[in-house]
mmCIF file as gemmi writes it, N, C-alpha and C atoms, coordinates in Angstrom:
data_model
loop_
_atom_site.group_PDB
_atom_site.id
_atom_site.type_symbol
_atom_site.label_atom_id
_atom_site.label_alt_id
_atom_site.label_comp_id
_atom_site.label_asym_id
_atom_site.label_entity_id
_atom_site.label_seq_id
_atom_site.pdbx_PDB_ins_code
_atom_site.Cartn_x
_atom_site.Cartn_y
_atom_site.Cartn_z
_atom_site.occupancy
_atom_site.B_iso_or_equiv
_atom_site.pdbx_formal_charge
_atom_site.auth_seq_id
_atom_site.auth_asym_id
_atom_site.pdbx_PDB_model_num
ATOM 1 N N . MET Axp A 1 ? 0.849 -1.182 0 1 0 ? 1 A 1
ATOM 2 C CA . MET Axp A 1 ? 0 0 0 1 0 ? 1 A 1
ATOM 3 C C . MET Axp A 1 ? 0.894 1.244 0 1 0 ? 1 A 1
ATOM 4 N N . ALA Axp A 2 ? 0.604 2.14 -0.905 1 0 ? 2 A 1
ATOM 5 C CA . ALA Axp A 2 ? 1.405 3.362 -1.039 1 0 ? 2 A 1
ATOM 6 C C . ALA Axp A 2 ? 1.088 4.348 0.077 1 0 ? 2 A 1
ATOM 7 N N . LYS Axp A 3 ? 2.104 5.038 0.507 1 0 ? 3 A 1
ATOM 8 C CA . LYS Axp A 3 ? 1.922 6.078 1.514 1 0 ? 3 A 1
ATOM 9 C C . LYS Axp A 3 ? 1.715 7.401 0.793 1 0 ? 3 A 1
ATOM 10 N N . ARG Axp A 4 ? 0.684 8.131 1.165 1 0 ? 4 A 1
ATOM 11 C CA . ARG Axp A 4 ? 0.37 9.41 0.534 1 0 ? 4 A 1
ATOM 12 C C . ARG Axp A 4 ? 0.379 10.501 1.576 1 0 ? 4 A 1
ATOM 13 N N . GLN Axp A 5 ? 0.623 11.701 1.136 1 0 ? 5 A 1
ATOM 14 C CA . GLN Axp A 5 ? 0.622 12.842 2.049 1 0 ? 5 A 1
ATOM 15 C C . GLN Axp A 5 ? -0.569 13.739 1.779 1 0 ? 5 A 1
ATOM 16 N N . PHE Axp A 6 ? -1.174 14.213 2.86 1 0 ? 6 A 1
ATOM 17 C CA . PHE Axp A 6 ? -2.304 15.129 2.797 1 0 ? 6 A 1
ATOM 18 C C . PHE Axp A 6 ? -2.035 16.28 3.757 1 0 ? 6 A 1
ATOM 19 N N . THR Axp A 7 ? -2.847 17.313 3.67 1 0 ? 7 A 1
ATOM 20 C CA . THR Axp A 7 ? -2.694 18.464 4.552 1 0 ? 7 A 1
ATOM 21 C C . THR Axp A 7 ? -3.767 18.425 5.629 1 0 ? 7 A 1
ATOM 22 N N . ALA Axp A 8 ? -3.353 18.252 6.871 1 0 ? 8 A 1
ATOM 23 C CA . ALA Axp A 8 ? -4.271 18.268 8.007 1 0 ? 8 A 1
ATOM 24 C C . ALA Axp A 8 ? -4.339 19.684 8.556 1 0 ? 8 A 1
ATOM 25 N N . VAL Axp A 9 ? -5.555 20.128 8.873 1 0 ? 9 A 1
ATOM 26 C CA . VAL Axp A 9 ? -5.767 21.46 9.437 1 0 ? 9 A 1
ATOM 27 C C . VAL Axp A 9 ? -6.48 21.278 10.774 1 0 ? 9 A 1
ATOM 28 N N . TYR Axp A 10 ? -6.008 21.965 11.8 1 0 ? 10 A 1
ATOM 29 C CA . TYR Axp A 10 ? -6.605 21.874 13.134 1 0 ? 10 A 1
ATOM 30 C C . TYR Axp A 10 ? -6.963 23.263 13.631 1 0 ? 10 A 1
ATOM 31 N N . LYS Axp A 11 ? -8.065 23.332 14.364 1 0 ? 11 A 1
ATOM 32 C CA . LYS Axp A 11 ? -8.522 24.608 14.918 1 0 ? 11 A 1
ATOM 33 C C . LYS Axp A 11 ? -9.113 24.349 16.299 1 0 ? 11 A 1
ATOM 34 N N . LYS Axp A 12 ? -8.713 25.142 17.264 1 0 ? 12 A 1
ATOM 35 C CA . LYS Axp A 12 ? -9.275 25.034 18.618 1 0 ? 12 A 1
ATOM 36 C C . LYS Axp A 12 ? -10.618 25.749 18.631 1 0 ? 12 A 1
ATOM 37 N N . SER Axp A 13 ? -11.63 25.067 19.13 1 0 ? 13 A 1
ATOM 38 C CA . SER Axp A 13 ? -12.977 25.634 19.216 1 0 ? 13 A 1
ATOM 39 C C . SER Axp A 13 ? -13.538 25.295 20.593 1 0 ? 13 A 1
ATOM 40 N N . GLY Axp A 14 ? -13.501 26.255 21.489 1 0 ? 14 A 1
ATOM 41 C CA . GLY Axp A 14 ? -13.921 25.98 22.863 1 0 ? 14 A 1
ATOM 42 C C . GLY Axp A 14 ? -12.989 24.969 23.494 1 0 ? 14 A 1
ATOM 43 N N . LYS Axp A 15 ? -13.56 23.88 24 1 0 ? 15 A 1
ATOM 44 C CA . LYS Axp A 15 ? -12.758 22.831 24.631 1 0 ? 15 A 1
ATOM 45 C C . LYS Axp A 15 ? -12.336 21.746 23.642 1 0 ? 15 A 1
ATOM 46 N N . TRP Axp A 16 ? -12.679 21.906 22.386 1 0 ? 16 A 1
ATOM 47 C CA . TRP Axp A 16 ? -12.417 20.882 21.382 1 0 ? 16 A 1
ATOM 48 C C . TRP Axp A 16 ? -11.415 21.362 20.343 1 0 ? 16 A 1
ATOM 49 N N . TYR Axp A 17 ? -10.74 20.402 19.743 1 0 ? 17 A 1
ATOM 50 C CA . TYR Axp A 17 ? -9.926 20.649 18.561 1 0 ? 17 A 1
ATOM 51 C C . TYR Axp A 17 ? -10.674 20.049 17.374 1 0 ? 17 A 1
ATOM 52 N N . LEU Axp A 18 ? -10.879 20.846 16.352 1 0 ? 18 A 1
ATOM 53 C CA . LEU Axp A 18 ? -11.506 20.384 15.123 1 0 ? 18 A 1
ATOM 54 C C . LEU Axp A 18 ? -10.403 20.098 14.119 1 0 ? 18 A 1
ATOM 55 N N . GLY Axp A 19 ? -10.597 19.081 13.307 1 0 ? 19 A 1
ATOM 56 C CA . GLY Axp A 19 ? -9.594 18.755 12.305 1 0 ? 19 A 1
ATOM 57 C C . GLY Axp A 19 ? -10.241 18.339 11.003 1 0 ? 19 A 1
ATOM 58 N N . TRP Axp A 20 ? -9.581 18.667 9.896 1 0 ? 20 A 1
ATOM 59 C CA . TRP Axp A 20 ? -10.067 18.246 8.586 1 0 ? 20 A 1
ATOM 60 C C . TRP Axp A 20 ? -8.888 18.132 7.635 1 0 ? 20 A 1
ATOM 61 N N . VAL Axp A 21 ? -9.124 17.448 6.524 1 0 ? 21 A 1
ATOM 62 C CA . VAL Axp A 21 ? -8.11 17.277 5.489 1 0 ? 21 A 1
ATOM 63 C C . VAL Axp A 21 ? -8.468 18.2 4.335 1 0 ? 21 A 1
ATOM 64 N N . GLU Axp A 22 ? -7.549 19.091 3.986 1 0 ? 22 A 1
ATOM 65 C CA . GLU Axp A 22 ? -7.797 20.084 2.936 1 0 ? 22 A 1
ATOM 66 C C . GLU Axp A 22 ? -8.167 19.464 1.598 1 0 ? 22 A 1
ATOM 67 N N . GLU Axp A 23 ? -7.495 18.392 1.228 1 0 ? 23 A 1
ATOM 68 C CA . GLU Axp A 23 ? -7.643 17.841 -0.114 1 0 ? 23 A 1
ATOM 69 C C . GLU Axp A 23 ? -8.868 16.956 -0.31 1 0 ? 23 A 1
ATOM 70 N N . ILE Axp A 24 ? -9.474 16.477 0.763 1 0 ? 24 A 1
ATOM 71 C CA . ILE Axp A 24 ? -10.585 15.535 0.615 1 0 ? 24 A 1
ATOM 72 C C . ILE Axp A 24 ? -11.788 16.004 1.427 1 0 ? 24 A 1
ATOM 73 N N . PRO Axp A 25 ? -12.812 16.523 0.752 1 0 ? 25 A 1
ATOM 74 C CA . PRO Axp A 25 ? -14.021 16.953 1.46 1 0 ? 25 A 1
ATOM 75 C C . PRO Axp A 25 ? -14.651 15.787 2.227 1 0 ? 25 A 1
ATOM 76 N N . GLY Axp A 26 ? -15.159 16.069 3.395 1 0 ? 26 A 1
ATOM 77 C CA . GLY Axp A 26 ? -15.842 15.05 4.182 1 0 ? 26 A 1
ATOM 78 C C . GLY Axp A 26 ? -14.973 14.35 5.203 1 0 ? 26 A 1
ATOM 79 N N . VAL Axp A 27 ? -13.675 14.6 5.184 1 0 ? 27 A 1
ATOM 80 C CA . VAL Axp A 27 ? -12.794 14.007 6.192 1 0 ? 27 A 1
ATOM 81 C C . VAL Axp A 27 ? -12.626 15.047 7.293 1 0 ? 27 A 1
ATOM 82 N N . ASN Axp A 28 ? -13.462 14.911 8.321 1 0 ? 28 A 1
ATOM 83 C CA . ASN Axp A 28 ? -13.509 15.857 9.437 1 0 ? 28 A 1
ATOM 84 C C . ASN Axp A 28 ? -13.54 15.078 10.741 1 0 ? 28 A 1
ATOM 85 N N . THR Axp A 29 ? -13.088 15.711 11.809 1 0 ? 29 A 1
ATOM 86 C CA . THR Axp A 29 ? -13.138 15.059 13.11 1 0 ? 29 A 1
ATOM 87 C C . THR Axp A 29 ? -13.013 16.093 14.211 1 0 ? 29 A 1
ATOM 88 N N . GLN Axp A 30 ? -13.014 15.606 15.432 1 0 ? 30 A 1
ATOM 89 C CA . GLN Axp A 30 ? -12.773 16.459 16.59 1 0 ? 30 A 1
ATOM 90 C C . GLN Axp A 30 ? -12.13 15.62 17.681 1 0 ? 30 A 1
ATOM 91 N N . GLY Axp A 31 ? -11.545 16.285 18.649 1 0 ? 31 A 1
ATOM 92 C CA . GLY Axp A 31 ? -10.951 15.604 19.787 1 0 ? 31 A 1
ATOM 93 C C . GLY Axp A 31 ? -10.808 16.576 20.94 1 0 ? 31 A 1
ATOM 94 N N . ARG Axp A 32 ? -10.786 16.042 22.141 1 0 ? 32 A 1
ATOM 95 C CA . ARG Axp A 32 ? -10.636 16.902 23.32 1 0 ? 32 A 1
ATOM 96 C C . ARG Axp A 32 ? -9.218 17.445 23.438 1 0 ? 32 A 1
ATOM 97 N N . THR Axp A 33 ? -8.269 16.73 22.843 1 0 ? 33 A 1
ATOM 98 C CA . THR Axp A 33 ? -6.881 17.199 22.806 1 0 ? 33 A 1
ATOM 99 C C . THR Axp A 33 ? -6.42 17.199 21.348 1 0 ? 33 A 1
ATOM 100 N N . LEU Axp A 34 ? -5.348 17.922 21.072 1 0 ? 34 A 1
ATOM 101 C CA . LEU Axp A 34 ? -4.802 17.932 19.716 1 0 ? 34 A 1
ATOM 102 C C . LEU Axp A 34 ? -4.339 16.53 19.331 1 0 ? 34 A 1
ATOM 103 N N . ARG Axp A 35 ? -3.746 15.839 20.271 1 0 ? 35 A 1
ATOM 104 C CA . ARG Axp A 35 ? -3.289 14.472 20.013 1 0 ? 35 A 1
ATOM 105 C C . ARG Axp A 35 ? -4.453 13.566 19.611 1 0 ? 35 A 1
ATOM 106 N N . GLU Axp A 36 ? -5.569 13.67 20.333 1 0 ? 36 A 1
ATOM 107 C CA . GLU Axp A 36 ? -6.752 12.867 20.022 1 0 ? 36 A 1
ATOM 108 C C . GLU Axp A 36 ? -7.322 13.251 18.652 1 0 ? 36 A 1
ATOM 109 N N . ALA Axp A 37 ? -7.374 14.537 18.358 1 0 ? 37 A 1
ATOM 110 C CA . ALA Axp A 37 ? -7.882 14.995 17.058 1 0 ? 37 A 1
ATOM 111 C C . ALA Axp A 37 ? -7.009 14.46 15.922 1 0 ? 37 A 1
ATOM 112 N N . LYS Axp A 38 ? -5.698 14.452 16.117 1 0 ? 38 A 1
ATOM 113 C CA . LYS Axp A 38 ? -4.79 13.94 15.09 1 0 ? 38 A 1
ATOM 114 C C . LYS Axp A 38 ? -5.023 12.453 14.844 1 0 ? 38 A 1
ATOM 115 N N . ALA Axp A 39 ? -5.153 11.687 15.91 1 0 ? 39 A 1
ATOM 116 C CA . ALA Axp A 39 ? -5.402 10.248 15.768 1 0 ? 39 A 1
ATOM 117 C C . ALA Axp A 39 ? -6.753 10.001 15.101 1 0 ? 39 A 1
ATOM 118 N N . ASN Axp A 40 ? -7.761 10.76 15.511 1 0 ? 40 A 1
ATOM 119 C CA . ASN Axp A 40 ? -9.093 10.612 14.926 1 0 ? 40 A 1
ATOM 120 C C . ASN Axp A 40 ? -9.093 10.97 13.444 1 0 ? 40 A 1
ATOM 121 N N . LEU Axp A 41 ? -8.349 12.013 13.079 1 0 ? 41 A 1
ATOM 122 C CA . LEU Axp A 41 ? -8.316 12.447 11.685 1 0 ? 41 A 1
ATOM 123 C C . LEU Axp A 41 ? -7.628 11.405 10.807 1 0 ? 41 A 1
ATOM 124 N N . LYS Axp A 42 ? -6.569 10.825 11.305 1 0 ? 42 A 1
ATOM 125 C CA . LYS Axp A 42 ? -5.871 9.781 10.555 1 0 ? 42 A 1
ATOM 126 C C . LYS Axp A 42 ? -6.814 8.6 10.3 1 0 ? 42 A 1
ATOM 127 N N . GLU Axp A 43 ? -7.547 8.199 11.334 1 0 ? 43 A 1
ATOM 128 C CA . GLU Axp A 43 ? -8.5 7.096 11.192 1 0 ? 43 A 1
ATOM 129 C C . GLU Axp A 43 ? -9.628 7.463 10.224 1 0 ? 43 A 1
ATOM 130 N N . ALA Axp A 44 ? -10.149 8.682 10.329 1 0 ? 44 A 1
ATOM 131 C CA . ALA Axp A 44 ? -11.229 9.123 9.438 1 0 ? 44 A 1
ATOM 132 C C . ALA Axp A 44 ? -10.773 9.102 7.984 1 0 ? 44 A 1
ATOM 133 N N . LEU Axp A 45 ? -9.565 9.567 7.725 1 0 ? 45 A 1
ATOM 134 C CA . LEU Axp A 45 ? -9.034 9.577 6.362 1 0 ? 45 A 1
ATOM 135 C C . LEU Axp A 45 ? -8.897 8.157 5.826 1 0 ? 45 A 1
ATOM 136 N N . GLN Axp A 46 ? -8.368 7.254 6.628 1 0 ? 46 A 1
ATOM 137 C CA . GLN Axp A 46 ? -8.225 5.859 6.202 1 0 ? 46 A 1
ATOM 138 C C . GLN Axp A 46 ? -9.586 5.255 5.872 1 0 ? 46 A 1
ATOM 139 N N . LEU Axp A 47 ? -10.571 5.509 6.717 1 0 ? 47 A 1
ATOM 140 C CA . LEU Axp A 47 ? -11.908 4.954 6.493 1 0 ? 47 A 1
ATOM 141 C C . LEU Axp A 47 ? -12.567 5.523 5.241 1 0 ? 47 A 1
ATOM 142 N N . VAL Axp A 48 ? -12.425 6.813 5.009 1 0 ? 48 A 1
ATOM 143 C CA . VAL Axp A 48 ? -13.019 7.43 3.815 1 0 ? 48 A 1
ATOM 144 C C . VAL Axp A 48 ? -12.384 6.861 2.548 1 0 ? 48 A 1
ATOM 145 N N . ILE Axp A 49 ? -11.075 6.71 2.537 1 0 ? 49 A 1
ATOM 146 C CA . ILE Axp A 49 ? -10.397 6.164 1.357 1 0 ? 49 A 1
ATOM 147 C C . ILE Axp A 49 ? -10.798 4.711 1.129 1 0 ? 49 A 1
ATOM 148 N N . GLN Axp A 50 ? -10.817 3.904 2.185 1 0 ? 50 A 1
ATOM 149 C CA . GLN Axp A 50 ? -11.216 2.501 2.058 1 0 ? 50 A 1
ATOM 150 C C . GLN Axp A 50 ? -12.649 2.381 1.554 1 0 ? 50 A 1
ATOM 151 N N . THR Axp A 51 ? -13.541 3.175 2.111 1 0 ? 51 A 1
ATOM 152 C CA . THR Axp A 51 ? -14.948 3.127 1.713 1 0 ? 51 A 1
ATOM 153 C C . THR Axp A 51 ? -15.124 3.573 0.269 1 0 ? 51 A 1
ATOM 154 N N . SER Axp A 52 ? -14.427 4.617 -0.131 1 0 ? 52 A 1
ATOM 155 C CA . SER Axp A 52 ? -14.508 5.09 -1.52 1 0 ? 52 A 1
ATOM 156 C C . SER Axp A 52 ? -14.056 4.007 -2.49 1 0 ? 52 A 1
ATOM 157 N N . ARG Axp A 53 ? -12.987 3.318 -2.145 1 0 ? 53 A 1
ATOM 158 C CA . ARG Axp A 53 ? -12.501 2.224 -3.005 1 0 ? 53 A 1
ATOM 159 C C . ARG Axp A 53 ? -13.544 1.122 -3.12 1 0 ? 53 A 1
ATOM 160 N N . LEU Axp A 54 ? -14.094 0.716 -1.989 1 0 ? 54 A 1
ATOM 161 C CA . LEU Axp A 54 ? -15.097 -0.351 -2.008 1 0 ? 54 A 1
ATOM 162 C C . LEU Axp A 54 ? -16.336 0.062 -2.789 1 0 ? 54 A 1
ATOM 163 N N . MET Axp A 55 ? -16.815 1.267 -2.557 1 0 ? 55 A 1
ATOM 164 C CA . MET Axp A 55 ? -18.033 1.734 -3.222 1 0 ? 55 A 1
ATOM 165 C C . MET Axp A 55 ? -17.825 1.877 -4.733 1 0 ? 55 A 1
ATOM 166 N N . SER Axp A 56 ? -16.633 2.251 -5.15 1 0 ? 56 A 1
ATOM 167 C CA . SER Axp A 56 ? -16.385 2.424 -6.584 1 0 ? 56 A 1
ATOM 168 C C . SER Axp A 56 ? -16.35 1.09 -7.319 1 0 ? 56 A 1
ATOM 169 N N . ARG Axp A 57 ? -16.124 0.011 -6.608 1 0 ? 57 A 1
ATOM 170 C CA . ARG Axp A 57 ? -16.066 -1.312 -7.241 1 0 ? 57 A 1
ATOM 171 C C . ARG Axp A 57 ? -17.423 -2.003 -7.286 1 0 ? 57 A 1
ATOM 172 N N . ILE Axp A 58 ? -18.369 -1.512 -6.519 1 0 ? 58 A 1
ATOM 173 C CA . ILE Axp A 58 ? -19.698 -2.121 -6.509 1 0 ? 58 A 1
ATOM 174 C C . ILE Axp A 58 ? -20.414 -1.754 -7.804 1 0 ? 58 A 1
ATOM 175 N N . GLY Axp A 59 ? -20.857 -2.752 -8.514 1 0 ? 59 A 1
ATOM 176 C CA . GLY Axp A 59 ? -21.621 -2.525 -9.731 1 0 ? 59 A 1
ATOM 177 C C . GLY Axp A 59 ? -20.813 -2.037 -10.911 1 0 ? 59 A 1
ATOM 178 N N . THR Axp A 60 ? -19.495 -2.209 -10.87 1 0 ? 60 A 1
ATOM 179 C CA . THR Axp A 60 ? -18.709 -1.776 -12.026 1 0 ? 60 A 1
ATOM 180 C C . THR Axp A 60 ? -18.915 -2.749 -13.174 1 0 ? 60 A 1
ATOM 181 N N . GLU Axp A 61 ? -18.889 -2.218 -14.349 1 0 ? 61 A 1
ATOM 182 C CA . GLU Axp A 61 ? -19.136 -3.002 -15.549 1 0 ? 61 A 1
ATOM 183 C C . GLU Axp A 61 ? -17.824 -3.407 -16.198 1 0 ? 61 A 1
ATOM 184 N N . LYS Axp A 62 ? -17.931 -4.359 -17.134 1 0 ? 62 A 1
ATOM 185 C CA . LYS Axp A 62 ? -16.764 -4.743 -17.92 1 0 ? 62 A 1
ATOM 186 C C . LYS Axp A 62 ? -16.323 -3.544 -18.737 1 0 ? 62 A 1
ATOM 187 N N . GLY Axp A 63 ? -15.058 -3.489 -19.034 1 0 ? 63 A 1
ATOM 188 C CA . GLY Axp A 63 ? -14.539 -2.395 -19.835 1 0 ? 63 A 1
ATOM 189 C C . GLY Axp A 63 ? -14.01 -1.238 -19.009 1 0 ? 63 A 1
ATOM 190 N N . ILE Axp A 64 ? -14.061 -1.36 -17.689 1 0 ? 64 A 1
ATOM 191 C CA . ILE Axp A 64 ? -13.541 -0.317 -16.808 1 0 ? 64 A 1
ATOM 192 C C . ILE Axp A 64 ? -12.021 -0.438 -16.748 1 0 ? 64 A 1
ATOM 193 N N . ILE Axp A 65 ? -11.334 0.661 -16.85 1 0 ? 65 A 1
ATOM 194 C CA . ILE Axp A 65 ? -9.877 0.671 -16.747 1 0 ? 65 A 1
ATOM 195 C C . ILE Axp A 65 ? -9.493 1.421 -15.474 1 0 ? 65 A 1
ATOM 196 N N . ARG Axp A 66 ? -8.701 0.768 -14.639 1 0 ? 66 A 1
ATOM 197 C CA . ARG Axp A 66 ? -8.179 1.402 -13.424 1 0 ? 66 A 1
ATOM 198 C C . ARG Axp A 66 ? -6.668 1.462 -13.545 1 0 ? 66 A 1
ATOM 199 N N . GLU Axp A 67 ? -6.103 2.609 -13.236 1 0 ? 67 A 1
ATOM 200 C CA . GLU Axp A 67 ? -4.648 2.736 -13.277 1 0 ? 67 A 1
ATOM 201 C C . GLU Axp A 67 ? -4.215 3.847 -12.335 1 0 ? 67 A 1
ATOM 202 N N . PRO Axp A 68 ? -2.983 3.782 -11.857 1 0 ? 68 A 1
ATOM 203 C CA . PRO Axp A 68 ? -2.474 4.849 -10.997 1 0 ? 68 A 1
ATOM 204 C C . PRO Axp A 68 ? -2.436 6.175 -11.763 1 0 ? 68 A 1
ATOM 205 N N . LEU Axp A 69 ? -2.672 7.243 -11.062 1 0 ? 69 A 1
ATOM 206 C CA . LEU Axp A 69 ? -2.631 8.585 -11.642 1 0 ? 69 A 1
ATOM 207 C C . LEU Axp A 69 ? -1.814 9.465 -10.711 1 0 ? 69 A 1
ATOM 208 N N . ALA Axp A 70 ? -0.726 10.008 -11.221 1 0 ? 70 A 1
ATOM 209 C CA . ALA Axp A 70 ? 0.142 10.857 -10.408 1 0 ? 70 A 1
ATOM 210 C C . ALA Axp A 70 ? 0.084 12.285 -10.934 1 0 ? 70 A 1
ATOM 211 N N . VAL Axp A 71 ? 0.012 13.229 -10.024 1 0 ? 71 A 1
ATOM 212 C CA . VAL Axp A 71 ? 0.037 14.644 -10.386 1 0 ? 71 A 1
ATOM 213 C C . VAL Axp A 71 ? 0.983 15.372 -9.445 1 0 ? 71 A 1
ATOM 214 N N . SER Axp A 72 ? 1.554 16.43 -9.922 1 0 ? 72 A 1
ATOM 215 C CA . SER Axp A 72 ? 2.386 17.288 -9.082 1 0 ? 72 A 1
ATOM 216 C C . SER Axp A 72 ? 1.643 18.587 -8.858 1 0 ? 72 A 1
ATOM 217 N N . VAL Axp A 73 ? 1.556 19.008 -7.606 1 0 ? 73 A 1
ATOM 218 C CA . VAL Axp A 73 ? 0.878 20.271 -7.281 1 0 ? 73 A 1
ATOM 219 C C . VAL Axp A 73 ? 1.762 21.124 -6.406 1 0 ? 73 A 1
């Protein structure tokens, strides 16, 4: 499994730390400590990627081509 890098953003809001991934909408979390928010965000990102992969394979038809795609930003 390839290791990828994403941008994590954290913000203190009251007693909570909010966290999200800039590059992937829907990967959000919170934690009572920054450490907890970081761990939660890592888990949320893994789950979103795994779920997206599984969902994209459900009901796929013949003739589908899957290949790695690399971009530089």
